[in-house]
N, C-alpha and C positions, 0 to 999 in steps of 0.2 A: 337768242333768249327773249328778245322783244316780242317776237311772234308768239311765243308761248304765253307771255303775259296777256297779250291782246286776245288770244283765243280763250283763255280762262276768264278774262273779264267779260267777253261777250256771252260765254256760257252761263256765267253767274248772273248777268243781267236778265238773260232769257229765262233762267230758272226762277228768279225772283218774280218776274212778271207772271210766269205760269202759276207759281204758288199764290201770288196775290189774287189772280183771277179765281183760283180754286177757293181761296178763303172767302172772297166776296160772294161767289155763287152759293157756297154752303151757308153763309150767313143769311142769305135771302130765303133759303129753303127752311121751313119750320121743322122743328124736332131734329136738328142736325148738329147739336152742340158737341156731341162726341167727335164727329168727323171734323168739326171746326177746330177744336182744340188739338186733335191729332195732327192736322195740317200745320197748326202753329208750331207744334213740337218739331215736325219735319222741317219746317222753315228755319227754325233756330239751329237745328243740327246741320242743315245744308249750309247756312251762313257760316257757322263755325268751321265746317269742313273746307269751304272755299278759302276762308281766312288762313287756315292752317296750310293749305296748298300754296297760297301766295307767300306765306312766311318761309316755307321750305325753299321755294324757287328763288326767292329774294336772297336767302342765305347762300345758295349755290352760286347765284350770279355774283355775289360779293366775293366769294372764295375764288371763282374763276378770274374775276377782275384783278384780284390781288396777285394771283399766280402770273397772269399775263403781264401785269405791271412789273413784277419782279424779273421776269424773263427779258422784257424789253430793256429794263435797267441794266441787266447783265450785258446785253448786246451793245447798249450805248457805251458802257464802260470799256468793252473790248474795242469798239470803234475809236474811242478817245485814245486808248493806248496805242492803237495802230497809227492814228493821226499824229501822235506825239513823236513817232519815229520817222514818219514819211519824209519830213523836210531834211533829214540827215543824209538821205541817199541820193545818189546820182541818177539812178534809173527808177522811173515811175511806171507802175502798171495800173491800167484801168480794166475792171471786169464788169461788163454789162450783163445783167442776169436778173432772175426773179428768185423765188423762195428756195429752190434747190441750191442755187449759188450762194445764197446767204448762209445756209447751213454749212456748206462746204468751207466758206471763209472762216466762220466763227466757231463752229462746233467740230468741223473736220480738221482744223488746224492749218488750213491753207494760208491764211493771212500771217500767222505767226511764223510759219516755215519760210515764206517768201522774205519776211523781214530779216530773218537770220542770215539769208543770203544777200542782203543788201539791196532789196527791191522794195520801194515804197508801194503800198497797196491802197487802191481807191476802188470803190464799187458804186455803180449806178443801178438803181432798181426802181421799184414802185415809188411814185412820188417825185421822181427826178425826170426832167424833160427828156433826157436821152435814155432813161431807164424804162419808160413805158413802151409797149408794143415791141415784143421781142420774138414774135413768131418768125419763121424762116422767110415768109413773104414780106416782112417789114425791113429786112436788113439793107436791101439796095437803096431804098429811099433814105433810110437813116444815115448810111455812109455817104450818100450824095448830098443831103441837105444839112446834116448836123455834124459834119466831120470836124469843124473848128471847135464846136462845143465838146466833142469827144476828146480831142487833144488837150483841151483846157480844163476839163472837169476835175475838180478837187475832192469835194465831199458832199454829203447830204446837207440840206436839200438844195440842189441847184447852186452850189457854191463853186466858183471857178477861180483858177489862178489869176492873180492880179498883176503878175510880172511876166517875164518871158519864159517861164517854166512850162513844159508840156509833158504829157504822158508819152512814154516811149514804146510801151508794149500795150496793145489793145486786145483783150480777150473778150469774146462774145459767145453767148450760149442761149439757145431757145429752150423752153421748158418741155417737160416730158410729153404733153399732148402731141407735140410735133413728131413723136416716134410712132404715132398711129397713122401710117402712110396708107391711105385707103385705096389707092389704085396706081397702076403704072403711069397712066396719063398718056398724053399725045405729044410727040416731039414737034417743035423744040421746047414746048412748055412756056409758061408765063411767070415771070419772077414776082409779079405783084398779085398773083392769084392766090386766094386763101384756101382753095381746095388742096388738100395735102396729097400730092401725087409725086411720084419719083421724078417725072420730067419737069414739073414746076420747081422742084427743089434744085434740080440740075441747072435750070434756067437762071435761078437766083445766083448761083456761084459763078456761072459764066459771066453774068453782069458784074459781079463783085470783082472779078479779075481786073477789070478796067480801073476800078476804084483803088484797089490795093497797090497796083503798079504805079499810081501817081505819087506814092509816098515811100520811096525806097529806103528812107532812113528810119521808118517805123516797122515794128514787128506786129503782125496780126495773127492771133491764135484763135482758131475756131474750136470750140468745145462742143463735141457732138451731144445732141439731146439725150437725156437718160432714158433707159427702157421703161416699159410700163408693166404693171402687174397684169396677170391674165384677164382679170375682170374688166380691164379698161382698153383692151385691144383684141385683135384676132391673130392667130398664128401667121396668116398671110401678110397682114399689115406690119407685124413685128419683123418679119423676114425682109420686107421691103425697106424698113428703116435701116437694118444692117447693110443691105445692098447699097443704099445711098451713101452711108458712112464709108464703106469700102471704096466706093467710087471717088468721093471727095478727097480721101487721104491717099488714094492711089493714082488713078488715071488723071484726075483733075490737077493734083499737085505737079505731076510730071509735065503736063501740058502747060501749066502756069509758068513753071521754071524754064521750060524750053522756049516759050514765046517771049517771056519778059527778061530772062536772064537774072531774075531776082530770087532770093531765098527768104523773103520777108513774110511769107505766108506759111503757117504750120497748122496741123490738125492734131488735137489731143483727143483720142477716142474714149471719152468718158462712158459712152454707151457700152463699149466692148468690155470695159472693166467691170461694169455692174451687171451685165446680161449673162444668162446661161446659154447653153448650146441651142436653145429654142428662141433666142433673142428676147427673152422675158427677164424682168428684174429677178435676180437670184433671191431665193428664199431667205438667205442669211442677211440680205441687205434690205428687207422689207420692213416697213412700219406696221403694215396690216395688209390684208388681202384686197382692200379697196382703196389703198393709198399708195400712189406711185412715187412719193417722195422717198429717196434713199435714206436709210438711217445713218446714225453717226459712224457706225462701223464701215459702211460703204464709203462715206465721205473721207474718213481717215485713210482708207486704202487708196482712194483716188489721189489724195495729197502725196502720199509716199511715191506713187508712180509718176505723178506730175513733176515732182522735183527731179526724179531720174530723167524724165523727158527733157526738162530744161538743161540739165547737165549734158545729155547726149547731143543736144543741138547747140551747145556752146553759149547758151544765154547766161548760165551761171557756172561756177566752178566748185568742185568739192571743197577746196581750201577756203572759199569765201565765207562759209558758215562759221568756221573757227575764227577767222580774222574779224568778222563783224561782231561775234560774241565777245571777243576780247576787247574790241573797240568800244562796246556799249556798256562795259562794266562800270 
């Protein structure tokens, strides 16, 4: 919105200068009173028009600001509600994410659903030390350098547990641009390389294997990056994203468990839930044809399946929801 104001301001200044020069030149030329007064009239109309435009844009800006403030207040209220329950639960979950994850927690019902099953919910995102930089090539360094902060993170912004409490379940997700896998790449790949290739992605998780195996008492859940709308990827790149997700939840997990003897790493295929047979975001889950953020319908569907996923892997039990609901009345 600022850019619109600036452009209009520059145009108005340039127009007024032009009109001023026109008025001055006609004033110097004899017998041009008609033109002179005509330009004065045009100047007044122009000034009025620009003033009206500024007024309209200002009103729109104020309305948008009010809507944004209201939405942020609603999110803050939901965060406070979740925070009020967290301290009551034995198990604490941290979700590292960006905008898609925020919508999933607060609009898709993930946070409320996890609380019903006795899991405290915390999330790190934009503005948090450990919430910045969540592309796939960032994960190795994050889990190597910031693991203590990850375990101790409590809430926004950068607030950590002051006692011996830690997060037990660590969920992490890259945003949808990471599903635009541009090439197969070259083996063995580089985990810190920003180029989105299949082999670079594989190299990342091969490195992460070492990090996760250091903490057998923690559960790490990788949430696959969501799919893209057709306008933001190509058929080949989208297929490579699914190929990687199939590898990490199949061959990689088998290898991880075989070599470490641990079951503390899981994969929830968020991509597969939201993608069609062509590995593109399903039409019914789109906000628009140019926005790859899944809508609330997609987020709610993912919540339902994620709870089933946690039950299947023994992290929560069916009976827990009833017990906690009764306990919190």
